[in-house]
C-alpha positions in Angstrom: -15.4 -17.8 11.5 -15.0 -17.0 7.8 -16.1 -19.4 5.0 -14.6 -19.0 1.5 -15.6 -20.6 -1.8 -13.5 -20.3 -4.9 -14.8 -20.7 -8.4 -13.8 -20.0 -11.9 -11.0 -22.5 -12.4 -10.7 -24.0 -15.9 -8.5 -25.5 -18.5 -7.3 -22.7 -20.9 -4.8 -22.2 -23.6 -1.7 -20.1 -23.2 -2.4 -16.5 -23.8 -5.9 -16.7 -22.6 -7.6 -14.9 -19.6 -9.5 -16.2 -16.6 -11.3 -14.6 -13.7 -11.4 -16.5 -10.4 -13.9 -15.6 -7.7 -14.0 -16.1 -4.0 -17.3 -15.8 -2.2 -16.8 -14.9 1.4 -19.1 -15.3 4.4 -18.1 -13.9 7.7 -20.1 -16.0 10.1 -19.0 -15.0 13.6 -16.1 -14.0 15.7 -14.4 -11.0 17.1 -13.9 -9.6 13.6 -17.4 -9.9 12.2 -17.3 -7.5 9.3 -16.2 -8.0 5.8 -14.3 -4.7 6.0 -12.1 -6.1 8.8 -10.4 -8.5 6.5 -7.5 -8.7 4.1 -7.8 -11.3 1.4 -5.2 -13.0 -0.7 -4.8 -15.5 -3.5 -2.3 -18.3 -3.3 -1.5 -21.1 -5.7 0.1 -24.4 -5.4 1.5 -26.5 -8.2 2.1 -30.2 -7.9 5.2 -30.9 -5.9 5.7 -27.2 -4.9 4.9 -25.0 -1.9 2.1 -22.6 -1.6 2.9 -19.3 -3.3 1.2 -16.0 -2.6 0.4 -14.2 -5.8 -2.0 -11.3 -5.0 -3.6 -9.7 -2.0 -5.8 -6.8 -1.1 -6.1 -5.1 2.2 -9.3 -3.5 3.8 -8.5 -0.2 2.2 -8.4 -1.9 -1.3 -4.7 -1.5 -1.6 -3.4 -4.4 -3.7 -0.1 -6.3 -3.4 1.3 -8.6 -6.1 4.2 -11.1 -6.3 6.9 -9.9 -8.7 6.3 -12.9 -10.8 2.8 -12.0 -11.7 2.8 -8.2 -11.8 1.2 -6.9 -14.9 -0.8 -10.0 -15.5 -2.8 -10.5 -12.3 -5.4 -8.1 -11.0 -7.0 -8.6 -7.6 -10.2 -6.9 -6.6 -12.8 -6.9 -3.8 -16.5 -6.3 -4.3 -17.6 -4.8 -1.0 -21.3 -5.0 -1.9 -21.3 -8.7 -2.7 -18.5 -9.9 -0.5 -16.5 -11.3 -3.4 -12.8 -11.3 -4.0 -11.7 -11.6 -7.6 -8.5 -12.5 -9.4 -8.2 -11.8 -13.1 -5.3 -13.5 -14.8 -4.3 -12.3 -18.3 -1.8 -13.8 -20.7 -2.0 -17.2 -19.0 1.2 -19.2 -19.1 1.8 -23.0 -18.6 3.6 -22.1 -15.3 0.4 -20.6 -14.0 -1.0 -24.1 -13.8 -1.9 -24.7 -10.1 -4.7 -25.0 -7.6 -5.6 -21.4 -6.6 -6.7 -20.7 -3.0 -8.4 -17.7 -1.5 -7.5 -16.8 2.1 -8.7 -14.3 4.7 -7.2 -12.7 7.8 -8.2 -9.7 9.9 -4.8 -8.7 11.3 -2.1 -9.2 8.7 0.3 -6.3 8.2 0.4 -5.2 4.5 4.0 -6.3 4.0 3.1 -9.8 5.1 0.0 -10.2 2.9 1.6 -12.8 0.6 2.8 -15.1 3.4 0.6 -18.2 3.7 1.5 -18.5 7.4 -0.4 -15.3 8.1 -3.8 -16.6 7.1 -6.2 -18.3 9.3 -9.1 -19.0 6.9 -8.8 -20.8 3.6 -11.0 -22.0 0.8 -10.9 -25.4 -0.8 -9.2 -24.2 -4.0 -10.0 -24.1 -7.7 -7.9 -25.7 -10.4 -6.4 -23.7 -13.2 -4.7 -25.6 -16.0 -2.9 -23.9 -18.9 -1.9 -26.0 -21.8 -2.2 -26.1 -25.6 
C-alpha cells in the first residue's frame, strides 16, 4: 500500500512558476521500499482525460510529455520520500488538477500512461489566469 499527498497547487498568473510536492508513504506490500517505485505526475482539466506530463523511474531517469518539455522538471528526494514537479512559464492551458501516482513495475516507456498506475493521490489544483 502506498499513500500519496499532493500539495503546492495555487492560482498564479501566466509566466509564473510553481512547485508541486507529493509526499509518499510506502506502508506495506510486496514492494515495500521507496526505491522500488516509479512516480508520475498527471493532470486533468475540466472535461478532458487524464494526461501524463512527467515521470521519474527508480534510477532517477525522467520522462516528459512533449507538450511540457523545457517547462516542467520532475524530481525525487530519496531522503524525504517526496516527488516534486516544478512548472515554469505557466500558461492558461496548464490549468488542471494535478495528480501524483506510483507504481513498482511500470516499464520506462509506459510511465506516462495512467492505466499503468495503481496508487494515486487526491490531487492539487493549479489555476493559471490573469
